[in-house]
Backbone as CSV, one residue per row, in Angstrom:
resi,resn,N_x,N_y,N_z,CA_x,CA_y,CA_z,C_x,C_y,C_z
1,UNK,-17.945,-2.278,-23.450,-17.178,-1.734,-23.067,-16.839,-3.076,-22.549
2,UNK,-15.678,-3.333,-22.617,-14.600,-4.576,-22.408,-14.506,-5.031,-21.011
3,UNK,-14.857,-5.704,-19.993,-14.615,-5.894,-18.469,-14.376,-7.091,-18.438
4,UNK,-13.195,-7.144,-17.617,-12.488,-8.372,-16.912,-13.231,-7.981,-15.526
5,UNK,-13.921,-9.256,-14.923,-14.134,-9.248,-13.536,-13.084,-9.731,-12.836
6,UNK,-12.991,-9.558,-11.527,-11.864,-10.758,-10.663,-12.527,-10.382,-9.378
7,UNK,-12.595,-11.576,-8.493,-13.328,-11.869,-6.915,-12.482,-12.466,-6.641
8,UNK,-12.529,-11.464,-4.874,-11.874,-12.878,-3.590,-12.479,-13.811,-3.648
9,UNK,-12.396,-14.989,-2.502,-12.990,-16.451,-2.743,-13.765,-16.800,-2.073
10,UNK,-13.981,-15.708,-1.432,-15.564,-15.348,-0.141,-16.401,-16.058,-1.590
11,UNK,-17.822,-16.496,-0.259,-18.979,-16.636,-1.178,-19.523,-15.675,-2.178
12,UNK,-19.642,-14.363,-0.767,-20.410,-13.271,-1.068,-20.349,-12.394,-2.603
13,UNK,-18.442,-12.478,-2.632,-17.533,-11.706,-3.459,-18.118,-13.081,-4.592
14,UNK,-18.560,-13.888,-5.641,-18.409,-15.046,-5.752,-19.716,-15.142,-6.497
15,UNK,-20.500,-14.827,-5.923,-21.874,-14.862,-6.667,-22.009,-13.885,-6.875
16,UNK,-21.393,-12.228,-6.733,-21.779,-11.251,-7.411,-20.687,-11.304,-8.211
17,UNK,-19.765,-11.716,-8.874,-18.988,-11.786,-9.617,-19.949,-12.783,-10.842
18,UNK,-20.725,-13.731,-10.386,-21.442,-14.258,-11.383,-22.639,-13.722,-11.668
19,UNK,-22.754,-13.195,-11.232,-24.165,-12.149,-11.326,-23.305,-10.815,-12.425
20,UNK,-22.907,-9.983,-11.810,-22.204,-9.133,-12.692,-21.899,-9.555,-14.040
21,UNK,-21.290,-10.865,-14.135,-20.531,-11.450,-15.579,-21.864,-12.075,-16.649
22,UNK,-22.918,-12.309,-15.976,-24.130,-12.955,-16.273,-24.397,-11.222,-17.106
23,UNK,-24.951,-10.263,-16.408,-24.843,-8.728,-16.779,-24.302,-8.227,-18.103
24,UNK,-23.517,-8.036,-17.857,-22.411,-7.205,-18.931,-21.341,-7.682,-19.384
25,UNK,-20.984,-9.479,-18.967,-20.263,-10.364,-19.854,-18.602,-9.987,-19.349
26,UNK,-17.588,-10.713,-19.956,-16.813,-11.010,-19.274,-15.675,-11.386,-20.313
27,UNK,-14.629,-10.591,-20.549,-13.174,-10.739,-21.238,-11.822,-11.047,-20.564
28,UNK,-11.174,-11.953,-21.019,-9.827,-12.342,-20.633,-9.371,-10.294,-20.504
29,UNK,-8.211,-10.552,-19.020,-7.462,-9.507,-19.283,-6.770,-8.680,-20.606
30,UNK,-6.445,-9.703,-20.659,-5.589,-9.285,-22.138,-6.281,-8.770,-23.185
31,UNK,-7.741,-8.508,-23.249,-8.427,-7.970,-23.765,-9.572,-6.875,-23.424
32,UNK,-9.248,-6.758,-22.220,-9.639,-5.721,-21.447,-9.873,-4.536,-21.601
33,UNK,-10.458,-3.471,-21.205,-10.436,-2.000,-21.250,-10.582,-1.537,-19.761
34,UNK,-10.881,-2.326,-19.181,-10.620,-2.107,-17.045,-11.579,-3.389,-16.996
35,UNK,-10.226,-2.994,-15.298,-10.433,-4.506,-14.367,-11.639,-4.224,-13.294
36,UNK,-12.656,-4.968,-13.468,-13.292,-4.498,-11.951,-13.226,-5.795,-11.053
37,UNK,-12.748,-5.536,-9.650,-12.643,-6.523,-8.723,-13.320,-6.211,-7.339
38,UNK,-13.796,-6.996,-6.743,-15.273,-7.390,-6.046,-14.462,-7.978,-5.047
39,UNK,-14.190,-7.308,-3.204,-13.674,-8.261,-2.761,-13.647,-6.967,-1.463
40,UNK,-12.199,-6.995,-0.772,-12.130,-6.158,0.145,-11.009,-5.356,0.108
41,UNK,-10.067,-4.168,0.732,-9.285,-3.852,0.624,-7.653,-4.684,0.545
42,UNK,-7.652,-5.667,1.118,-6.800,-6.866,0.779,-6.645,-7.231,-0.355
43,UNK,-7.827,-7.702,-0.701,-8.043,-8.344,-2.579,-8.014,-7.244,-3.649
44,UNK,-8.394,-6.012,-3.481,-7.771,-4.987,-3.720,-6.494,-4.729,-4.087
45,UNK,-5.716,-4.648,-3.239,-4.341,-4.368,-2.992,-3.569,-5.655,-3.799
46,UNK,-4.237,-7.015,-4.199,-3.897,-8.147,-4.531,-3.954,-7.811,-5.925
47,UNK,-5.231,-7.892,-6.803,-5.697,-7.397,-7.826,-4.606,-6.181,-8.480
48,UNK,-4.081,-5.148,-7.780,-3.473,-3.966,-7.996,-1.862,-4.575,-8.394
49,UNK,-1.422,-5.526,-7.688,-0.401,-6.588,-7.642,-0.655,-6.938,-8.887
50,UNK,-1.342,-8.022,-9.079,-1.606,-8.529,-10.067,-2.012,-8.222,-11.422
51,UNK,-2.392,-7.216,-11.569,-2.248,-5.907,-12.639,-1.459,-4.647,-12.909
52,UNK,-0.333,-5.032,-12.522,0.452,-3.794,-12.361,1.425,-3.308,-13.912
53,UNK,1.801,-4.425,-14.640,1.522,-4.020,-15.592,0.879,-4.024,-16.753
54,UNK,-0.269,-4.165,-16.558,-1.146,-4.776,-17.779,-2.266,-2.728,-17.737
55,UNK,-1.195,-1.772,-17.330,-2.110,-0.910,-17.767,-3.621,-0.363,-18.166
56,UNK,-4.244,-0.907,-17.122,-5.569,-0.904,-16.775,-5.669,-0.329,-15.405
57,UNK,-7.237,0.678,-15.959,-7.318,1.047,-15.064,-8.420,-0.140,-13.612
58,UNK,-8.642,-0.076,-12.762,-8.908,-0.832,-12.046,-10.225,-0.426,-11.007
59,UNK,-11.556,-0.366,-11.404,-12.427,-0.189,-10.198,-12.452,-1.015,-9.454
60,UNK,-13.241,-1.104,-8.307,-13.200,-1.904,-7.802,-14.703,-1.455,-6.439
61,UNK,-15.379,-2.686,-6.026,-16.484,-2.486,-5.464,-16.840,-3.816,-4.469
62,UNK,-16.847,-2.831,-3.013,-16.413,-3.264,-1.770,-17.751,-4.905,-1.643
63,UNK,-16.860,-5.422,-1.625,-17.507,-7.176,-0.752,-16.634,-7.803,0.352
64,UNK,-16.116,-6.958,1.037,-15.438,-7.107,2.237,-16.473,-6.455,3.381
65,UNK,-14.996,-6.242,4.379,-15.561,-5.019,5.438,-14.965,-3.799,5.335
66,UNK,-14.128,-3.221,5.165,-13.869,-1.542,5.695,-14.306,-0.767,4.335
67,UNK,-12.964,-1.829,3.407,-13.561,-0.994,1.561,-12.868,0.245,1.359
68,UNK,-11.904,0.433,1.661,-11.406,2.030,1.884,-11.029,2.302,0.436
69,UNK,-10.645,1.424,-0.128,-9.833,1.913,-1.759,-11.182,0.980,-2.793
70,UNK,-12.425,1.074,-2.227,-13.747,0.509,-3.459,-14.583,1.184,-3.473
71,UNK,-15.027,0.810,-4.191,-16.518,1.619,-4.370,-17.749,1.022,-3.677
72,UNK,-18.716,1.213,-3.610,-19.849,0.683,-3.003,-20.002,-0.343,-4.164
73,UNK,-21.073,-1.574,-3.669,-21.033,-2.665,-4.597,-22.541,-2.260,-5.168
74,UNK,-23.062,-2.208,-5.848,-24.615,-1.945,-6.734,-24.261,-2.793,-8.095
75,UNK,-24.932,-3.155,-8.350,-25.099,-4.571,-9.592,-25.911,-3.624,-11.249
76,UNK,-26.928,-2.743,-10.671,-27.433,-1.950,-11.698,-25.969,-0.872,-11.680
77,UNK,-26.479,-0.446,-13.052,-25.688,1.204,-13.258,-23.969,0.854,-13.781
78,UNK,-23.950,0.102,-13.943,-22.275,-0.181,-13.683,-21.624,0.307,-14.430
79,UNK,-21.857,0.100,-15.945,-21.016,0.541,-17.302,-21.369,2.434,-17.196
80,UNK,-22.628,2.421,-16.607,-22.862,4.412,-16.730,-21.681,4.806,-15.301
81,UNK,-21.767,3.783,-14.325,-20.527,4.046,-13.363,-19.225,4.318,-14.075
82,UNK,-18.694,3.268,-14.684,-17.147,3.642,-14.987,-17.640,4.112,-15.873
83,UNK,-18.162,4.819,-16.825,-17.789,5.843,-17.611,-17.779,7.277,-17.106
84,UNK,-18.246,7.647,-15.324,-18.409,8.726,-15.026,-17.118,8.748,-14.372
85,UNK,-16.778,7.836,-13.428,-15.207,7.497,-12.932,-13.965,8.431,-13.061
86,UNK,-13.646,8.843,-11.677,-12.558,9.715,-11.885,-11.446,8.799,-11.578
87,UNK,-10.105,9.006,-12.287,-9.111,8.118,-12.295,-8.233,9.077,-10.711
88,UNK,-7.802,7.878,-10.112,-6.589,8.310,-8.994,-5.516,7.532,-9.512
89,UNK,-4.157,7.994,-10.091,-2.968,7.767,-10.217,-2.521,7.301,-8.715
90,UNK,-1.589,6.192,-8.463,-0.826,6.036,-7.298,0.690,5.810,-8.072
91,UNK,1.588,5.793,-7.001,3.180,4.824,-7.317,3.058,4.406,-6.362
92,UNK,3.723,2.784,-6.748,4.155,1.774,-5.521,5.302,2.463,-5.086
93,UNK,5.936,1.855,-3.591,6.976,1.695,-2.855,8.312,1.098,-3.749
94,UNK,9.771,0.453,-4.348,9.903,0.253,-4.317,11.147,-0.176,-2.788
95,UNK,11.202,-1.593,-2.708,11.590,-2.285,-1.541,13.188,-3.108,-1.883
96,UNK,14.108,-2.999,-1.397,15.382,-3.379,-1.781,16.326,-3.712,-0.421
97,UNK,16.268,-4.910,-0.118,16.889,-5.718,1.247,18.211,-5.976,1.050
98,UNK,19.025,-6.117,2.057,20.210,-7.629,1.986,19.432,-7.784,3.423
99,UNK,20.379,-9.517,3.359,19.950,-9.993,4.693,21.416,-9.771,5.682
100,UNK,21.527,-10.715,6.325,22.519,-10.873,7.234,23.450,-12.052,6.186
101,UNK,23.077,-12.683,5.260,23.572,-13.777,4.527,23.902,-13.643,3.080
102,UNK,23.449,-11.519,3.085,24.249,-11.501,1.871,23.127,-11.246,0.559
103,UNK,21.952,-12.272,0.920,21.202,-12.615,-0.127,20.090,-11.576,0.207
104,UNK,19.828,-11.012,-1.550,18.964,-10.132,-1.902,17.738,-9.857,-2.451
105,UNK,17.293,-9.131,-2.066,15.309,-9.235,-2.020,15.033,-8.157,-2.898
106,UNK,14.135,-7.916,-3.998,13.429,-6.798,-4.161,11.615,-6.929,-4.602
107,UNK,11.031,-6.180,-3.973,9.614,-5.838,-3.783,8.955,-4.984,-3.945
108,UNK,7.486,-5.063,-4.673,6.723,-3.455,-4.192,5.965,-3.371,-3.346
109,UNK,5.345,-2.479,-2.538,4.706,-1.847,-2.144,3.611,-0.370,-2.175
110,UNK,2.373,-1.024,-2.630,1.332,0.212,-2.621,1.171,0.995,-1.133
111,UNK,0.879,-0.080,-0.308,0.869,0.540,1.250,1.877,1.335,1.472
112,UNK,2.699,-0.046,1.928,3.859,0.414,3.093,4.840,-0.349,2.477
113,UNK,6.086,0.408,3.259,7.031,-0.988,3.628,7.068,-0.487,5.531
114,UNK,7.424,-1.873,6.184,7.472,-1.899,7.767,8.356,-2.754,7.816
115,UNK,9.188,-2.425,8.769,10.688,-3.508,9.291,10.336,-3.375,10.607
116,UNK,10.067,-4.418,11.199,9.723,-5.253,12.345,10.314,-6.325,13.160
117,UNK,10.842,-5.757,14.394,11.330,-6.626,15.203,10.993,-8.305,15.405
118,UNK,11.519,-9.153,15.008,11.139,-10.463,15.188,11.435,-11.255,16.425
119,UNK,11.856,-10.393,17.253,12.396,-11.257,18.861,11.615,-10.133,20.063
120,UNK,11.955,-10.960,21.054,11.670,-10.384,22.152,12.422,-9.148,21.930
121,UNK,13.734,-8.692,21.851,14.300,-7.979,21.355,14.236,-6.502,20.712
122,UNK,14.087,-5.474,21.554,14.030,-4.279,20.675,14.810,-4.056,19.311
123,UNK,14.493,-3.394,18.246,14.933,-3.216,17.120,15.879,-2.222,17.333
124,UNK,17.255,-2.126,16.520,17.808,-0.503,16.954,18.324,-0.815,14.698
125,UNK,17.754,0.460,14.690,17.287,1.216,13.339,17.914,2.219,13.115
126,UNK,19.236,1.900,12.356,19.614,3.860,11.274,19.284,3.833,10.220
127,UNK,18.557,5.584,10.349,17.810,5.876,9.204,18.753,6.589,8.630
128,UNK,18.710,6.866,7.531,19.336,7.785,6.203,17.903,8.072,5.660
129,UNK,18.904,9.810,5.062,17.549,10.211,3.521,18.540,10.853,2.977
130,UNK,18.692,10.569,1.849,19.375,10.719,0.529,20.991,10.613,0.786
131,UNK,21.180,9.707,2.101,22.883,9.226,2.028,22.670,10.214,2.815
132,UNK,22.272,10.758,4.010,22.629,11.889,4.823,22.192,10.698,6.361
133,UNK,22.890,10.639,7.766,22.726,9.773,8.733,21.316,10.956,9.102
134,UNK,20.195,10.632,9.581,19.081,11.566,9.862,18.533,10.797,12.150
135,UNK,18.359,10.020,11.953,18.146,9.328,13.276,19.663,8.011,13.383
136,UNK,20.401,8.680,14.477,21.494,7.743,14.400,21.363,6.105,14.700
137,UNK,20.458,6.308,15.925,19.767,4.878,16.377,18.315,4.950,16.886
138,UNK,17.827,4.566,16.263,15.864,4.160,16.641,15.924,3.098,17.499
139,UNK,15.385,3.146,18.544,15.298,1.988,19.268,13.672,1.633,19.587
140,UNK,13.193,0.287,18.564,11.635,0.570,18.522,11.524,-0.694,18.744
141,UNK,10.243,-1.114,17.923,9.718,-1.809,17.900,9.274,-2.481,16.378
142,UNK,9.708,-1.154,15.379,10.146,-1.023,14.253,9.713,0.163,13.353
143,UNK,9.801,0.444,11.936,9.994,1.575,11.372,8.997,1.462,9.759
144,UNK,8.263,2.285,9.613,7.364,2.032,8.380,7.778,3.271,7.619
145,UNK,7.773,3.135,6.217,7.400,3.876,4.976,6.307,3.735,4.611
146,UNK,5.572,4.926,4.341,4.070,5.151,4.056,3.743,5.235,2.590
147,UNK,3.326,5.258,1.793,2.071,6.006,0.333,1.047,6.843,0.649
148,UNK,0.799,7.744,0.490,-0.262,7.876,0.867,-1.359,7.545,0.756
149,UNK,-1.852,6.483,0.106,-3.280,5.795,0.314,-2.550,4.820,1.123
150,UNK,-1.588,4.557,1.692,-1.195,3.471,2.456,-1.458,4.458,3.830
151,UNK,-1.555,5.771,3.874,-1.398,6.173,5.314,-2.040,6.438,6.043
152,UNK,-3.466,5.821,5.229,-4.936,5.223,6.245,-4.453,3.975,7.356
153,UNK,-3.820,3.089,6.892,-4.339,1.970,7.372,-2.712,1.785,8.464
154,UNK,-1.525,0.928,8.442,-0.818,0.511,9.003,0.158,1.899,9.723
155,UNK,0.079,2.779,9.282,0.326,3.836,9.145,-0.208,4.472,10.532
156,UNK,-1.417,4.676,10.185,-2.241,6.012,10.992,-2.365,5.246,12.185
157,UNK,-2.511,2.936,12.289,-2.962,2.673,13.673,-1.546,2.992,14.365
158,UNK,-0.198,3.511,13.910,1.754,3.905,14.333,1.502,4.997,14.608
159,UNK,0.338,5.858,14.606,0.348,7.778,14.807,1.198,7.667,13.762
160,UNK,0.717,7.805,12.073,1.285,8.658,10.997,0.678,9.327,10.993
161,UNK,0.865,10.428,10.277,0.171,11.492,9.405,-0.921,11.021,8.551
162,UNK,-1.814,11.006,7.976,-2.959,10.680,7.165,-2.338,12.195,5.426
163,UNK,-1.850,11.265,4.788,-1.279,12.365,3.412,-2.167,11.984,2.708
164,UNK,-2.829,13.346,1.900,-3.409,13.704,0.344,-2.646,13.010,-0.264
165,UNK,-3.500,11.854,-0.791,-3.144,11.622,-2.614,-2.315,12.070,-3.193
166,UNK,-2.315,13.219,-3.724,-1.752,14.325,-4.776,-0.337,15.357,-3.580
167,UNK,-0.254,15.152,-2.737,0.511,16.062,-1.981,2.190,15.626,-2.268
168,UNK,2.222,14.385,-2.982,3.507,14.471,-3.405,4.422,14.521,-2.161
169,UNK,4.321,13.186,-1.391,4.739,13.222,-0.132,4.979,11.509,0.521
170,UNK,5.801,11.307,1.480,6.073,10.039,1.642,5.665,10.111,3.620
171,UNK,5.067,9.249,4.229,5.072,9.099,5.661,6.332,8.091,6.091
172,UNK,7.271,8.930,7.088,8.314,7.817,7.786,7.849,7.903,9.169
173,UNK,7.713,6.729,9.400,6.656,6.687,10.687,7.548,5.768,11.617
174,UNK,7.798,5.562,12.747,8.489,4.971,13.863,6.904,3.947,14.437
175,UNK,7.485,2.515,15.049,6.369,2.266,15.436,6.851,1.294,16.724
176,UNK,5.781,2.145,17.751,6.158,1.978,19.487,7.589,2.091,19.918
177,UNK,8.511,3.613,19.614,9.412,3.932,19.623,9.542,4.209,20.719
178,UNK,11.411,3.644,21.405,11.331,3.985,22.646,12.342,4.702,23.039
179,UNK,13.614,4.985,22.126,14.241,5.563,22.398,14.210,6.490,20.619
180,UNK,14.934,7.775,20.030,14.600,8.355,20.709,12.817,8.726,21.238
181,UNK,12.894,9.081,22.231,11.264,9.182,22.982,10.447,9.801,22.330
182,UNK,11.118,11.262,21.731,10.080,12.078,21.396,9.846,12.772,19.894
183,UNK,10.757,11.261,19.000,10.855,11.246,17.783,9.689,10.790,17.319
184,UNK,8.493,11.525,16.333,7.040,10.844,15.977,7.473,10.657,14.602
185,UNK,8.551,10.385,13.818,8.736,10.578,12.397,8.922,11.547,11.625
186,UNK,8.451,11.912,10.394,8.573,12.946,9.757,8.210,12.089,7.889
187,UNK,7.523,13.488,7.442,6.991,13.962,6.299,8.060,13.658,5.232
188,UNK,8.105,12.833,4.117,9.695,13.050,3.443,8.939,13.393,2.123
189,UNK,9.436,14.080,1.149,9.129,14.317,-0.608,9.392,13.193,-1.693
190,UNK,8.482,13.127,-2.116,8.307,11.198,-2.864,9.455,11.178,-3.548
191,UNK,10.648,12.138,-3.623,11.851,12.168,-4.362,13.206,11.166,-3.071
192,UNK,12.598,11.570,-1.705,13.680,10.139,-0.792,14.130,9.024,-0.887
193,UNK,15.268,9.399,-0.926,16.212,7.555,-0.978,16.221,7.488,0.453
194,UNK,15.548,6.390,0.988,15.240,6.145,2.111,16.068,4.571,2.717
195,UNK,17.155,4.797,3.163,18.018,4.103,3.953,18.089,3.243,5.583
196,UNK,17.357,1.762,5.632,17.224,1.839,6.791,18.224,0.436,7.244
197,UNK,19.092,1.011,8.039,20.234,-0.117,8.427,19.978,-0.590,9.805
198,UNK,19.712,-1.821,10.150,19.123,-2.418,11.189,20.499,-3.045,11.855
199,UNK,21.129,-2.393,12.795,21.766,-2.663,14.364,21.679,-3.593,15.146
200,UNK,23.013,-4.583,15.186,23.076,-5.411,15.973,22.183,-6.979,15.303
201,UNK,21.889,-6.875,14.059,21.464,-7.348,13.519,20.611,-9.098,13.992
202,UNK,21.602,-9.811,14.284,22.400,-10.651,14.725,21.392,-11.242,16.123
203,UNK,21.237,-10.053,17.292,21.192,-9.583,18.542,19.477,-9.762,18.338
204,UNK,19.318,-8.473,17.205,18.487,-8.497,17.742,17.865,-8.164,15.616
205,UNK,17.029,-9.024,15.572,16.428,-9.439,13.905,14.803,-8.700,13.541
206,UNK,15.450,-8.670,12.760,14.405,-7.655,12.650,14.035,-8.375,10.976
207,UNK,12.280,-7.859,10.392,11.934,-8.572,9.463,11.668,-7.606,8.205
208,UNK,11.800,-7.197,6.797,11.027,-6.379,6.562,9.962,-7.003,5.161
209,UNK,8.634,-6.035,5.329,7.538,-6.414,4.918,6.902,-5.077,3.767
210,UNK,6.899,-5.548,2.590,6.615,-4.823,1.618,4.832,-5.307,1.174
211,UNK,4.216,-4.561,1.844,2.204,-5.331,1.456,2.283,-6.573,1.793
212,UNK,2.621,-7.941,0.470,2.636,-8.960,1.440,3.933,-10.177,1.086
213,UNK,4.929,-9.335,1.356,6.483,-10.325,0.662,7.111,-9.808,1.986
214,UNK,7.386,-10.618,2.942,8.422,-10.864,3.711,9.635,-11.172,3.847
215,UNK,11.050,-10.401,4.111,11.900,-11.211,4.215,12.444,-10.697,5.355
216,UNK,12.950,-11.858,6.147,13.513,-12.099,7.185,14.915,-11.736,7.832
217,UNK,15.179,-11.499,8.597,16.766,-11.032,8.861,17.236,-10.460,7.890
218,UNK,16.689,-9.542,7.767,17.238,-8.525,6.933,18.862,-7.611,7.539
219,UNK,19.695,-6.911,6.996,20.552,-5.820,7.577,20.453,-4.395,7.277
220,UNK,20.064,-4.601,5.941,19.863,-3.034,5.375,18.467,-3.396,4.264
221,UNK,18.110,-1.855,4.529,16.576,-1.524,3.462,16.613,-0.511,2.569
222,UNK,16.408,-0.635,1.428,16.475,0.962,0.935,15.149,0.864,0.347
223,UNK,14.370,2.558,0.509,13.098,2.603,-0.109,12.960,3.487,-0.766
224,UNK,12.770,3.293,-2.069,11.984,4.809,-2.777,10.624,4.821,-3.519
225,UNK,10.080,5.647,-4.254,8.665,5.840,-5.273,9.423,5.522,-6.145
226,UNK,8.343,4.213,-6.948,8.771,4.110,-8.419,7.894,4.864,-9.578
227,UNK,8.280,6.223,-10.217,7.325,6.690,-10.601,7.559,6.607,-11.787
228,UNK,8.168,5.368,-11.902,7.688,4.611,-13.361,6.717,3.702,-13.280
229,UNK,6.243,3.469,-12.452,4.826,2.779,-12.500,3.912,3.180,-11.719
230,UNK,2.720,3.380,-12.502,1.468,4.264,-12.255,0.804,3.031,-12.256
231,UNK,-0.151,3.666,-11.434,-1.609,2.421,-10.717,-2.491,3.195,-11.069
232,UNK,-3.865,3.223,-11.884,-5.019,3.602,-11.989,-6.096,3.139,-11.418
233,UNK,-6.654,4.547,-10.259,-8.125,3.223,-9.868,-9.124,4.359,-10.212
234,UNK,-10.459,3.576,-10.601,-11.791,4.281,-10.609,-12.021,4.424,-9.733
235,UNK,-12.630,5.701,-9.587,-14.043,5.767,-8.305,-14.669,6.625,-8.816
236,UNK,-16.387,6.273,-8.446,-17.362,7.415,-8.466,-17.362,8.615,-8.120
237,UNK,-17.440,9.924,-8.710,-17.262,10.995,-8.122,-17.602,11.610,-6.383
238,UNK,-18.886,10.557,-5.862,-19.075,11.302,-4.864,-18.312,9.914,-3.783
239,UNK,-17.095,9.422,-4.525,-16.505,8.279,-3.203,-15.160,8.052,-3.831
240,UNK,-14.925,9.319,-4.293,-13.558,10.042,-4.596,-12.232,9.445,-3.531
241,UNK,-11.001,9.124,-3.767,-10.560,8.579,-2.764,-9.612,9.939,-1.935
242,UNK,-9.745,10.904,-2.767,-8.886,12.182,-1.943,-9.724,12.631,-1.001
243,UNK,-10.831,13.280,-1.550,-12.084,13.121,-0.493,-11.907,12.049,1.154
244,UNK,-12.084,10.678,0.541,-12.111,9.514,1.526,-11.050,9.771,2.639
245,UNK,-9.610,10.539,1.770,-8.892,10.453,3.001,-8.655,11.509,3.538
246,UNK,-9.592,12.811,3.385,-9.659,14.010,3.805,-10.600,14.005,4.963
247,UNK,-11.665,13.142,4.467,-12.716,12.367,5.713,-11.828,12.217,6.283
248,UNK,-11.477,11.073,6.451,-11.338,10.161,7.606,-9.819,10.647,8.796
249,UNK,-9.963,11.953,8.647,-9.285,13.022,9.628,-10.087,13.494,10.256
250,UNK,-11.013,13.264,10.354,-12.049,14.239,10.851,-12.941,13.397,11.303
251,UNK,-12.951,11.809,11.640,-13.584,10.750,12.203,-12.689,10.290,13.273
252,UNK,-14.085,10.961,14.528,-13.637,11.028,16.035,-14.235,9.723,16.840
């Protein structure tokens, strides 16, 4: 099996990468059949972005802290684990922004697209779904749209729902909402076209973030799932992502 290894900058990950290359060999990404990533969840996201167009499965091994998107690290038996691995397919979100000066930016997010207030002033955001206004004015610290893979990350910290990987839905979650006080967000079909309009943008500036890409002083943000892009993650059968997301709902 032709493997391309990649690792975060941590000493632990680099040492593990060297050991694995010595044992299993290493080829350039363009010649590889699979990508093996060593690091934490943040590095796994970086790897997924870096190889988004490569159409290669990615198998992560945890050399970070939480390792939600990764398998346990073991040097021995890697080829057997890769052959027995189960594929989970993910689709990223597209974010299209226009800022207060008319500049346009596009980016992709695997976890979530989030809007966050930039100043001491609360943000005011209008939410439309498929061209229909659903929340005329949300007064808040922000709002986010999360994929199932990202639903256990920032979305969960903001009291959003955990979504099964294959449920075909997205989470729309307010962040510290003040008005309407009782609105706790929504679960949307994956086909939904979401538009977030910043009200009083000059007085109440808002930034938009798609994973590691931040755009300041946005006026409108459009979000939808990119079904034409598929990311394939490989997991050990006992460590598959769908089961981990299910189990996360029962951690007390």
